[in-house]
Residue frames relative to the residue before (quaternion, step in Angstrom):
aa qw qx qy qz dx dy dz
M 1.0000 0.0000 0.0000 0.0000 0.00 0.00 0.00
N 0.0699 -0.7839 0.6165 0.0239 3.63 -1.01 0.97
I 0.1625 -0.7574 0.6286 0.0694 3.41 -1.19 0.82
Q 0.2332 -0.7625 0.5861 0.1440 3.65 -0.51 1.08
L 0.2620 -0.7723 0.5736 0.0764 3.57 -0.62 1.28
I 0.7910 0.0085 0.1316 0.5974 3.48 0.64 -1.24
E 0.1491 0.7482 -0.6349 0.1217 3.43 -1.07 1.04
G 0.5963 0.5768 -0.3944 0.3954 3.59 -0.51 0.97
E 0.5158 -0.5768 0.5601 0.2960 3.46 -1.63 0.02
F 0.0408 0.8121 -0.5767 0.0793 3.49 -0.87 1.16
K 0.6173 -0.5094 0.4286 0.4193 3.55 -1.19 0.50
A 0.5968 -0.6003 0.3659 0.3868 3.59 -0.89 0.69
Q 0.6124 0.5415 -0.3167 0.4812 3.64 1.04 -0.75
D 0.6907 0.4482 -0.2892 0.4882 3.65 0.79 -0.98
A 0.5919 0.5486 -0.3642 0.4648 3.69 1.00 -0.66
C 0.7218 0.4911 -0.2459 0.4211 3.37 0.79 -1.13
D 0.6159 0.5063 -0.3109 0.5174 3.61 1.15 -0.73
L 0.6995 0.4708 -0.3361 0.4197 3.57 0.66 -0.75
I 0.6747 0.4660 -0.2999 0.4875 3.59 0.95 -0.81
A 0.6005 0.5463 -0.3603 0.4595 3.60 1.01 -0.76
Q 0.7177 0.4344 -0.3406 0.4245 3.60 0.82 -0.70
M 0.5922 0.5529 -0.3524 0.4684 3.55 1.20 -0.44
I 0.6570 0.4841 -0.3139 0.4852 3.57 1.06 -0.73
Q 0.6220 0.4949 -0.3526 0.4938 3.65 1.04 -0.76
L 0.6368 0.5261 -0.3848 0.4119 3.70 0.81 -0.54
K 0.6776 0.4927 -0.2993 0.4566 3.53 1.14 -0.78
I 0.5882 0.5423 -0.3732 0.4698 3.51 1.19 -0.58
K 0.6355 0.5201 -0.3403 0.4582 3.62 0.95 -0.93
Y 0.5985 0.5490 -0.3651 0.4551 3.60 0.99 -0.74
H 0.6964 0.4463 -0.3063 0.4712 3.63 0.63 -0.96
E 0.5769 0.5911 -0.3511 0.4411 3.66 1.03 -0.88
S 0.7235 0.4379 -0.2696 0.4605 3.58 0.80 -1.10
K 0.6478 0.4951 -0.3452 0.4649 3.62 1.06 -0.57
I 0.5323 0.6037 -0.4104 0.4287 3.60 1.17 -0.36
M 0.6706 0.5411 -0.2604 0.4356 3.47 0.96 -1.15
I 0.7094 0.4429 -0.2312 0.4972 3.51 1.26 -0.71
D 0.6748 0.4629 -0.2987 0.4911 3.62 0.84 -0.92
S 0.1935 -0.8178 0.5366 0.0765 3.54 -0.86 0.89
T 0.5723 0.5790 -0.4139 0.4074 3.54 1.23 0.03
E 0.5368 -0.6161 0.4640 0.3420 3.67 -0.93 0.68
E 0.6541 0.5127 -0.3525 0.4301 3.62 0.90 -0.58
D 0.5863 0.5749 -0.3011 0.4849 3.55 1.19 -0.80
I 0.6685 0.4935 -0.2922 0.4735 3.64 0.90 -1.09
K 0.6822 0.5130 -0.3030 0.4238 3.47 0.72 -1.13
Y 0.5987 0.5484 -0.3267 0.4838 3.73 1.02 -0.96
R 0.7402 0.4474 -0.2693 0.4237 3.52 0.67 -1.09
E 0.5880 0.5780 -0.3223 0.4650 3.59 1.13 -0.72
S 0.6597 0.5385 -0.2687 0.4501 3.31 1.04 -0.94
K 0.6568 0.4772 -0.2947 0.5041 3.54 1.05 -0.87
I 0.6486 0.4875 -0.3691 0.4532 3.65 0.87 -0.72
K 0.5972 0.5568 -0.3520 0.4576 3.71 1.00 -0.66
N 0.6803 0.4986 -0.2910 0.4515 3.51 0.84 -1.03
L 0.6704 0.5213 -0.2639 0.4573 3.43 1.05 -0.93
Q 0.6531 0.5017 -0.2970 0.4832 3.60 1.11 -0.56
N 0.6192 0.5187 -0.3132 0.4995 3.55 1.31 -0.64
E 0.6669 0.4907 -0.3277 0.4551 3.55 1.02 -0.77
L 0.5756 0.5792 -0.3331 0.4715 3.57 1.24 -0.68
F 0.6226 0.5511 -0.2893 0.4742 3.56 1.03 -1.05
E 0.6937 0.4733 -0.2614 0.4759 3.55 0.83 -1.10
L 0.5768 0.6085 -0.3429 0.4237 3.56 0.94 -0.91
K 0.7231 0.4730 -0.1944 0.4643 3.46 0.73 -1.45
D 0.6595 0.4825 -0.3084 0.4869 3.52 0.93 -0.81
T 0.6970 0.4839 -0.3017 0.4346 3.59 0.77 -0.75
L 0.7142 0.4430 -0.2589 0.4760 3.58 0.97 -0.89
Y 0.6333 0.5063 -0.3774 0.4473 3.60 1.10 -0.45
K 0.6850 0.4663 -0.2852 0.4817 3.53 1.18 -0.49
S 0.4973 0.6601 -0.4399 0.3514 3.57 1.22 -0.08
K 0.3841 -0.7310 0.5348 0.1792 3.50 -0.92 0.89
N 0.5852 0.6091 -0.3417 0.4121 3.44 1.30 -0.60
G 0.4888 -0.6803 0.4588 0.2963 3.65 -0.92 0.88
N 0.8191 0.1638 -0.0767 0.5444 3.62 1.00 -0.75
I 0.2139 -0.7470 0.6175 0.1222 3.58 -1.20 0.59
V 0.3096 -0.7277 0.5873 0.1724 3.48 -1.11 0.83
V 0.0959 -0.7922 0.6024 -0.0195 3.48 -0.80 1.21
H 0.0085 0.7088 -0.7053 -0.0051 3.55 -1.06 0.98
A 0.0549 0.7472 -0.6577 0.0783 3.65 -0.91 1.02
M 0.0677 0.7984 -0.5888 0.1065 3.50 -0.73 1.23
I 0.2112 -0.7313 0.6235 0.1785 3.60 -0.98 0.73
K 0.1427 -0.7821 0.6054 0.0383 3.53 -0.81 1.15
I 0.1625 -0.7989 0.5790 0.0067 3.62 -0.70 1.18
N 0.1165 -0.7911 0.5985 0.0492 3.63 -0.44 1.15
């Protein structure tokens, strides 16, 4: 099963905003699980995931703000096996 989340051409700022909101949602998901998960291993795993997502968000913003192109093509799909 595939779910097409994003498909299209966007202004760089709009693409960045849209993707940033998706990343922030995933960060919030992991933060909520940290509050529920009690094992130290689970907490460390989720903190690592959050840090990686924050780094990716920083790189995304840096890349798109440096982009000279007016528009960015974005394809985002969830594939469920």
